[in-house]
N, C-alpha and C positions, 0 to 999 in steps of 0.2 A: 396526721406524725406518720414520720419515715420509721420503715422497721427493717433492721436487719438481722439475716439469717446466718447463720453458722453453722455448717454442718463438717462432722468430723466420721472417720472413717478409721477403727482402731481394731484388730483382730476379727474381721470378718463383722463388727456390729456399726451400725451408723447411728451417730446421736444427731439430734439437731435441735439447736437452741436460738431461741429467739430473742433479740434485745430490743428493745421499744427505746430510741435515739433520745427518749425525751427522760429515761432512767438513769438516775442518778449515780448508781454504782458503774453503770454504763460509761457515762460521761466521763468519772472517775478513772477508768480503763483506757479510754482514750485521751485522757490529760496526760497519763501515766506516760503512755506509748512516744506521746508528742513531745515531752520532754526528754524522755531516754534517747530520742532521736535526736533532738536539738542539741543536748549535751555533748553527744557521742559528735556529732557532725562540728561543734565549738560555736555555737551560734549564743548570744544572748537573747533575751527577749524583746527588748529593744531593738535589737537589729533586725528581728524579725517582724515588728511591729513597723516599722519604718520601711522595709521589703514589700508590704503588702498592703501600706496606706493606713493603717489603724492605729489608736490613740496606744499608749504604752501600755495599758489594760489588759488589752484583748488579749495578750498571751497568755499572762497571769492569769486569767478568766477559764482560756481554754485548757491550761494544763492544770487548774485546780478542779477543773470539772464545772464550775461556776456558769458557765454558758452553755445553752442547750446546744448537743452537738449535731450540726447540720453535716452534709457529705462538702458541701461545697466550701464550709470551713475548713473542714480536714485538709481537701485538695489547697486549699490558697496556703496553710500551712507548710504542707509538704514543698510544694512548690518553690516557696521562699527558700527551703535549707537544701532544693535540690535533689529530693525527695521523691519517693513514689510510693502509689500502693502495694506495692512489693512490700518495701520497706516496713511501710506500717502495718500490715499484714503478720509477718515474721516477727514486730514489735508486740502485735496484740495477742500472738502465740497462735494465729491461725494457721500457719504454715512452718 
């Protein structure tokens, strides 16, 4: 199982949070970020599915947190919208 490590520095203190990529709350956060990016960029879920060559339910499952989050899936989703990891990190609140 993949693990994501998030380190935040505030007022001289450092906080490190580890998220399991299979954690449903983390999956939901990822889904919310992907949905926000998609809506901001004016894409429909159907268009994303077509661009990545997946069935129409794939974007819905990604955005709802029903799919286990994989870095490769996030990357495919971002690339279909012309977004990158920096965009994703901003929507996740990491930067």
